[in-house]
SELO-997065 format. One record per residue (C-alpha): residue in one letter; x, y, z; residue number from 1. Coordinates in steps of 0.001 Angstrom, whole numbers, plus 500000, padded with zeros to 6 digits. Each point is the difference from the previous one (the first is absolute). Layout:
<nodes>
kolse:x:y:z:tiza
A:X:Y:Z:NUM
...
</nodes>
This chain:
<nodes>
kolse:x:y:z:tiza
X:553942:928467:240863:1
X:497573:497040:499924:2
X:501508:496732:501204:3
X:498444:497111:498036:4
X:500963:496439:500857:5
X:498866:496655:498649:6
X:498179:497492:502193:7
X:503050:497732:499918:8
X:502317:502826:501081:9
X:497696:500815:502911:10
X:499960:496371:501177:11
X:503784:499904:500053:12
X:500098:502808:502560:13
X:498670:497621:502692:14
X:497978:502838:501489:15
X:496348:500160:500962:16
X:498085:501142:496922:17
X:496786:501983:500348:18
X:498228:500213:496653:19
X:497648:502902:499269:20
X:497701:499350:497039:21
X:498816:503329:498552:22
X:497824:498442:497301:23
X:496208:500272:500069:24
X:497979:497761:502361:25
X:498807:497878:497053:26
X:503559:499317:498831:27
X:501075:499175:503537:28
X:497034:497676:500553:29
X:500769:498005:496866:30
X:503549:499223:501138:31
X:502792:501625:501962:32
X:503274:499213:501716:33
X:499062:498083:503194:34
X:499733:502236:503089:35
X:500181:503158:497886:36
X:497962:502957:501284:37
X:497662:501724:497549:38
X:500247:503792:500118:39
X:498452:500893:496632:40
X:500903:503190:498188:41
X:496784:499758:497963:42
X:496643:498356:500599:43
X:498752:497462:497463:44
X:497792:502661:498396:45
X:502803:502586:499898:46
X:502349:497508:498360:47
X:497370:499253:497366:48
X:499481:503719:499271:49
X:503741:500715:499712:50
X:500521:496940:497804:51
X:497232:501101:497651:52
X:501476:503505:499810:53
X:503419:498579:499147:54
X:498561:497995:497100:55
X:497795:502782:498634:56
X:501931:503207:500696:57
X:503546:498888:500721:58
X:502506:499827:502817:59
X:500066:503725:500810:60
X:496281:500235:500754:61
X:500087:496761:501980:62
X:502833:501354:502194:63
X:498060:503230:500626:64
X:496938:498040:501092:65
X:502134:497727:502182:66
X:501601:502983:501772:67
X:496612:501622:500557:68
X:498630:496882:501628:69
X:503029:498988:502074:70
X:500712:503494:501357:71
X:497332:499999:502753:72
X:501105:496508:501102:73
X:503705:500705:500507:74
X:499741:500583:503757:75
X:497957:496818:500597:76
X:502320:497874:497847:77
X:503041:501394:501828:78
X:498587:499335:503487:79
X:498978:496461:498994:80
X:503467:499197:498665:81
X:501649:501529:503036:82
X:498355:497310:502162:83
X:502106:497307:498349:84
X:503405:501602:500451:85
X:502047:497698:502242:86
X:503584:499906:501084:87
X:502073:497575:497892:88
X:497087:499445:497578:89
X:499875:500806:496290:90
X:496805:501767:498901:91
X:499398:498946:496394:92
X:497400:501749:497837:93
X:498639:498425:496850:94
X:497321:500522:497361:95
X:499156:497942:496917:96
X:503211:500444:497990:97
X:502169:502350:502046:98
X:498615:503003:498162:99
X:498371:503299:500900:100
X:498202:499059:503215:101
X:502903:498461:501932:102
X:502564:502404:498495:103
X:497999:503079:500995:104
X:499345:498759:503541:105
X:503620:498997:500665:106
X:501443:503151:498466:107
X:497639:502376:501795:108
X:499991:498407:503449:109
X:503767:499490:500125:110
X:500177:503817:500072:111
X:498085:499764:503271:112
X:502422:497459:501475:113
X:497989:496820:499416:114
X:502606:497265:499315:115
X:498343:498449:496966:116
X:501335:497682:497299:117
X:498242:499332:496699:118
X:499539:496428:498816:119
X:501531:499891:496521:120
X:497370:499133:497369:121
X:497342:499865:502734:122
X:497676:497050:500440:123
X:500905:498815:496497:124
X:503658:499806:501066:125
X:499001:497926:503021:126
X:498000:497641:497761:127
X:502968:499666:497645:128
X:502118:498923:502978:129
X:497331:497502:501093:130
X:499568:498504:496537:131
X:503746:499560:499595:132
X:501057:498933:503497:133
X:497085:498036:501469:134
X:500274:497060:497548:135
X:503733:499846:500833:136
X:499310:500002:503751:137
X:497393:497249:499627:138
X:502366:497857:497901:139
X:502807:500251:502581:140
X:497995:498415:502846:141
X:498939:496500:501045:142
X:496404:499403:501066:143
X:498137:497711:502356:144
X:496233:500080:499418:145
X:497311:499012:502496:146
X:496982:498305:498429:147
X:496772:498960:501636:148
X:496231:500158:499727:149
X:497992:503104:500844:150
X:500172:500694:503734:151
X:503026:497790:500618:152
X:501808:502928:501643:153
X:502694:500665:497399:154
X:499787:503766:500365:155
X:500070:499792:503800:156
X:503087:497804:499820:157
X:501669:502489:497642:158
X:499308:502772:502515:159
X:501614:497962:502775:160
X:503055:499327:497827:161
X:500253:503694:499099:162
X:499785:500960:503674:163
X:502853:497603:500719:164
X:502150:501929:497510:165
X:499869:497751:496934:166
X:499577:501469:496523:167
X:496359:499552:499018:168
X:498261:501119:496825:169
X:496260:500145:500712:170
X:498584:500311:496485:171
X:496416:500250:501229:172
X:500939:502957:502172:173
X:501771:501596:497030:174
X:496816:499529:497932:175
X:497645:501000:502830:176
X:497995:496869:499255:177
X:499838:496557:501607:178
X:500104:498253:496639:179
X:496399:498820:499613:180
X:496629:501299:498817:181
X:499268:501067:503580:182
X:503558:501194:500522:183
X:499305:503738:499926:184
X:497550:500083:502938:185
X:500883:502734:502478:186
X:503208:501053:498223:187
X:498790:503253:498463:188
X:500803:501164:496487:189
X:501761:497717:497548:190
X:503677:500556:499266:191
X:501034:500698:496436:192
X:502429:497717:498178:193
X:502708:502656:500258:194
X:499523:500440:503732:195
X:500169:496227:500533:196
X:503371:499942:498236:197
X:501157:502949:502106:198
X:499068:498118:503164:199
X:502006:496985:498806:200
X:503022:502199:499259:201
X:499753:501604:503443:202
X:500274:496580:501622:203
X:502915:498870:497851:204
X:501887:503154:500937:205
X:499504:499082:503678:206
X:501157:496369:499779:207
X:503208:499051:501809:208
X:500568:496605:498349:209
X:499377:498193:496724:210
X:497726:497381:501602:211
X:496399:501177:499741:212
X:496916:498313:501462:213
X:496794:500549:498033:214
X:496481:498651:499756:215
X:499183:497856:496994:216
X:497649:502038:497806:217
X:498283:499739:496645:218
X:501086:502493:497368:219
X:497001:502222:500742:220
X:499444:501444:503486:221
X:496641:501751:499872:222
X:500333:502671:497298:223
X:503808:499721:499982:224
X:501951:497882:497519:225
X:503485:498991:501082:226
X:502721:500942:497488:227
X:501398:496941:498234:228
X:503390:500222:501750:229
X:498346:500041:503426:230
X:497546:497205:499278:231
X:502805:497807:498694:232
X:501808:500523:503316:233
X:496890:498719:501805:234
X:499474:496917:497838:235
X:503700:499093:500037:236
X:500292:500340:503784:237
X:500580:497294:502564:238
X:496462:499089:501061:239
X:498731:499211:503498:240
X:496440:498902:500755:241
X:498056:501260:503036:242
X:497250:497675:501252:243
X:497459:501293:502525:244
X:496928:498393:501585:245
X:496599:501237:498799:246
X:498924:501505:503341:247
X:503154:502121:500185:248
X:499596:501084:496378:249
X:496494:501251:500787:250
X:501361:501989:502959:251
X:502795:501512:497879:252
X:497553:501083:497275:253
X:497638:501501:502586:254
X:502855:501926:501583:255
X:501153:501338:496629:256
X:496662:500831:498370:257
X:497781:500968:502953:258
X:501892:502803:501676:259
X:497939:502653:501751:260
X:500890:502632:497409:261
X:498607:497879:497141:262
X:496428:500664:498881:263
X:497569:497121:499602:264
X:498637:501707:496872:265
X:503399:499728:498290:266
X:500248:496296:500905:267
X:496549:499355:498505:268
X:500713:501954:496796:269
X:503295:498167:499528:270
X:498305:496640:500649:271
X:497729:500589:497019:272
X:503035:499672:497716:273
X:500102:496286:500851:274
X:496520:499470:498540:275
X:501274:498890:496596:276
X:502217:497351:501639:277
X:497701:498666:502718:278
X:496539:500987:498780:279
X:497711:502888:500863:280
X:497705:497897:502200:281
X:502894:498828:502167:282
X:501484:503501:500241:283
X:496643:501459:501058:284
X:499865:497444:502814:285
X:503503:500971:501113:286
X:499064:503681:499939:287
X:496989:499366:502227:288
X:502211:498092:502430:289
X:502568:502812:499967:290
X:497229:502441:500937:291
X:499299:497741:502970:292
X:503782:499853:500717:293
X:500140:496228:499469:294
X:503572:500394:498782:295
X:501422:496606:500933:296
X:497416:498214:497852:297
X:500646:502244:496960:298
X:503798:499773:500281:299
X:499907:496197:500340:300
X:497727:499731:496962:301
X:502181:502299:497905:302
X:503124:498061:500947:303
X:498511:496630:499129:304
X:497891:500933:496973:305
X:502140:502660:498370:306
X:503495:500794:501273:307
X:501298:496460:500517:308
X:498583:498916:496652:309
X:501731:502734:498021:310
X:503273:499751:501926:311
X:502359:497604:498256:312
X:503488:498743:500722:313
X:500200:498280:496634:314
X:503473:500139:498419:315
X:501490:501302:503249:316
X:502630:498053:501915:317
X:500262:500915:503673:318
X:503312:499519:501749:319
X:498307:499722:503392:320
X:496593:500275:501684:321
X:499487:501960:503218:322
X:496959:499724:502273:323
X:498786:503326:501332:324
X:498626:499537:503487:325
X:501700:503180:501180:326
X:501522:502656:497713:327
X:502995:500695:502262:328
X:500927:496337:500243:329
X:499384:499404:496292:330
X:502199:502988:499118:331
X:502795:498643:502236:332
X:499806:496618:498245:333
X:500191:501713:496599:334
X:503043:502028:501096:335
X:501718:496867:501255:336
X:499311:498252:496679:337
X:501174:502901:497807:338
X:502972:501240:501972:339
X:500944:496952:502071:340
</nodes>
């Protein structure tokens, strides 16, 4: 007998949940439950072939083709899943809608003593939970937002606060983007809108209180657009301003954007996007200086001629201003202000 449980039912168990996503790599890449492991039943090409068969020749022929292709993989799929079996953990298998792929895997492998549970309605069921519950979770909390110019250290302060045990929602981390035209440098592939929302849900499920500290953001973070209910929480938050001296801002930006793993080529290609705002001649000069590793000059110029000009605090009322000379000390002052 296949045990199928909804995402909400699984959460109520208060057990460690290990999600196994048996969809194709392409489906998984687009969006998945955070921390889920992809053990695909079919490759992208196989899924396409079976889908075409289903449309043209019907369900019976599609099932035959699916069985033919999955048969040789059964041993490998089993041994991969076996790696994730833990004591006191729930192993949850899901596909797109809780259909053939997850049902077949759970049914077959349970006969070989793998303790698997099927996620009812699959990834679609998870999304239904998110779409219903996340707006409610957001509405139930109070928010304190940190604002400040580029390089003021807001993200570093959030990390300190999170380390101290306070509930922090880092929206830029959820979006995998630092919230500017250059914000994707060194961060790898872009997150989809769905995966951003999944990352936000993951954090809300982890919060211990209803007092959440966030970073003040515009509605768009790179390629991500905040849902209306989330953006309204940001703009209606209690607002604190972080002020930081120029020299420290340059150091913070260098630390964030010039890590050893980041390629200079990516920095240069991303810089070109600023051409329409600053001018091609100016950008070409900056690129030449980057090639010579004259980073301080370029960062200072970008701060003064671009970032500070486009950053506005118009129509924002700040309850208090904090001066960031040291992130640990600034975080302590913020905690004292918020919590007394």
